[in-house]
C-alpha positions as CSV (number, residue, x, y, z in Angstrom):
1,M,93.4,141.2,130.3
2,K,95.6,142.3,127.3
3,L,98.1,139.6,128.2
4,R,95.4,136.9,128.1
5,N,94.1,138.1,124.7
6,L,97.7,138.1,123.4
7,G,98.1,134.4,124.6
8,I,94.8,133.4,123.0
9,G,95.7,135.1,119.8
10,A,99.1,133.4,119.7
11,A,97.6,130.0,120.4
12,T,95.0,130.6,117.6
13,A,97.7,131.6,115.1
14,A,99.8,128.5,116.0
15,V,96.8,126.1,115.6
16,F,96.0,127.8,112.2
17,T,99.6,127.6,111.0
18,L,99.9,124.0,112.0
19,G,96.6,123.1,110.2
20,L,97.6,125.1,107.1
21,W,101.0,123.3,106.9
22,S,99.4,120.0,107.5
23,G,97.0,120.5,104.7
24,I,99.7,121.8,102.3
25,G,101.9,118.8,103.1
26,S,99.1,116.3,102.5
27,A,98.3,118.0,99.2
28,G,101.9,117.4,98.1
29,W,102.8,121.1,97.9
30,T,105.9,120.9,100.1
31,G,107.9,118.8,97.7
32,A,108.0,115.9,100.1
33,D,107.9,112.4,98.7
34,A,104.4,111.0,98.1
35,D,103.3,107.5,97.3
36,A,103.9,106.4,93.7
37,I,101.0,106.4,91.3
38,A,100.7,103.0,89.6
39,L,100.8,103.0,85.8
40,T,100.4,100.1,83.3
41,S,100.3,99.3,79.6
42,K,99.6,96.1,77.6
43,L,101.6,96.1,74.4
44,D,100.8,94.4,71.2
45,A,101.3,94.8,67.4
46,A,97.7,95.9,66.7
47,R,98.2,99.2,68.5
48,E,101.5,100.1,66.8
49,V,101.5,103.1,64.3
50,P,102.6,102.6,61.6
51,K,101.5,99.0,61.3
52,P,104.5,96.7,61.8
53,T,105.5,93.9,59.3
54,G,106.4,90.3,59.9
55,V,105.3,90.3,63.5
56,K,105.0,86.8,65.1
57,A,101.8,85.6,66.5
58,G,101.6,86.4,70.2
59,A,104.0,89.3,70.1
60,S,103.2,91.2,73.3
61,G,104.4,92.9,76.3
62,T,103.7,94.6,79.6
63,F,104.9,97.9,81.0
64,S,104.4,98.6,84.7
65,A,105.5,101.7,86.5
66,G,105.3,103.9,89.6
67,L,105.3,107.7,89.1
68,T,106.4,109.8,92.0
69,R,106.2,113.6,92.2
70,R,109.6,115.3,92.5
71,G,109.6,119.1,92.2
72,P,107.9,120.3,89.0
73,G,108.3,116.8,87.3
74,G,108.7,113.4,88.8
75,T,110.5,110.1,88.8
76,L,109.3,107.1,86.8
77,A,110.3,103.6,88.2
78,W,109.5,101.0,85.5
79,R,109.6,97.4,84.5
80,L,109.2,96.1,80.9
81,T,108.5,92.6,79.8
82,F,107.9,91.3,76.2
83,R,107.8,88.1,74.2
84,N,107.6,86.6,70.6
85,L,109.1,89.6,68.9
86,S,110.5,89.2,65.3
87,G,114.0,89.7,66.6
88,R,116.0,91.3,69.4
89,A,114.5,94.4,71.0
90,G,116.8,97.3,69.9
91,A,115.2,99.9,72.1
92,A,112.1,100.8,74.0
93,H,110.7,104.3,74.8
94,V,107.8,106.2,76.4
95,H,106.4,108.5,73.6
96,L,104.1,111.5,73.9
97,A,100.9,110.9,71.8
98,K,97.3,109.9,72.1
99,P,96.1,106.4,70.9
100,G,96.5,105.9,67.1
101,K,99.1,108.7,66.7
102,A,102.9,108.5,66.6
103,G,104.8,110.9,68.8
104,P,108.2,112.0,70.0
105,V,110.2,110.1,72.6
106,A,109.7,111.4,76.1
107,V,111.6,108.8,78.1
108,P,114.2,106.4,76.7
109,L,113.8,103.1,78.6
110,C,116.5,100.8,77.3
111,G,118.5,99.9,74.2
112,P,119.2,97.2,73.6
113,C,116.5,95.7,75.8
114,R,115.9,92.3,77.5
115,S,112.5,91.3,78.7
116,G,112.3,91.9,82.5
117,M,114.4,95.1,82.4
118,R,113.7,97.7,85.0
119,G,115.0,101.2,85.7
120,S,114.1,104.7,86.6
121,A,114.1,108.1,84.9
122,R,113.4,111.7,85.9
123,V,110.5,113.2,83.9
124,N,109.7,116.9,83.3
125,S,106.3,118.4,84.2
126,R,104.9,117.9,80.6
127,T,105.7,114.2,80.6
128,Y,104.4,113.8,84.2
129,R,101.0,115.3,83.2
130,A,100.9,113.3,80.0
131,L,101.6,110.0,81.9
132,L,98.7,110.7,84.2
133,N,96.3,111.7,81.5
134,G,96.6,109.0,78.8
135,G,98.9,111.1,76.6
136,T,101.8,108.6,76.5
137,Y,102.5,105.2,75.0
138,V,105.3,102.6,75.3
139,N,106.7,100.8,72.4
140,V,109.5,98.3,71.7
141,H,111.6,98.6,68.5
142,T,113.2,95.8,66.5
143,A,115.5,95.7,63.4
144,R,112.5,94.5,61.3
145,N,110.3,97.2,62.7
146,P,112.5,100.2,63.6
147,A,109.5,102.5,64.2
148,G,108.1,100.0,66.7
149,E,106.8,96.4,66.8
150,I,104.5,96.4,69.8
151,R,102.8,99.3,71.5
152,G,100.5,100.1,74.4
153,Q,98.9,103.3,75.8
154,V,99.9,104.1,79.4
155,R,97.1,104.4,81.8
156,R,96.6,104.6,85.6
157,G,96.3,101.3,87.4
158,G,98.0,98.0,87.9
159,A,100.6,97.2,90.5
160,G,103.3,99.8,91.3
161,V,106.9,99.1,90.7
162,D,109.7,99.2,93.3
163,P,112.5,101.6,92.6
164,P,115.5,99.9,90.7
165,G,118.2,98.4,92.8
166,T,115.8,96.6,95.1
167,T,115.9,92.9,95.3
168,T,112.9,90.8,94.3
169,T,112.5,87.3,95.5
170,D,110.4,84.4,94.3
171,T,110.6,80.7,95.4
172,D,113.5,79.8,93.1
173,T,115.7,82.9,92.6
174,T,116.7,86.3,93.8
175,T,117.4,88.9,91.1
176,T,118.6,92.5,91.1
177,T,118.6,94.4,87.8
178,T,119.2,98.1,87.6
179,T,119.1,100.4,84.6
180,T,119.0,104.1,85.5
181,I,118.6,106.7,82.7
182,P,118.5,110.3,83.9
183,Y,116.2,112.4,81.8
184,P,115.6,116.1,82.4
């Protein structure tokens, strides 16, 4: 009788442990890779702070990203496109700040930049949380507007971005562009 109770107790403990670890894994507590969270931003001159000067009509851009949890922070895989700037894009960054405010650089994206660039960067836990909660913006800097020419607040949504180094194909061309900037 005692042996039977011991077997039932062991089986119950095993089922409990399996269920517990299954729940922890699905909650992302084990550090295992999870699906990327899609992020997006529409950039234009009207959102830039301070107001840029000499901006061409139609100056705009798009930032698309996928944010994946890695340890206490994460990895941001991104793609940046823009057009009609007053000159060459000298740099682009993700900054920490709410709409209408200027803030510090959290993630350097590129410099100098070409439209269509993509890359990835590690982000710390503060930046990870800010990206998910509307506390970041992307802007593109030019010589005429070194503080930024176009800007857009990052929000959840849009299409995710494949990690850099992957090949994308359309009907006419195949392109691989990789820019990797480690950031603690």
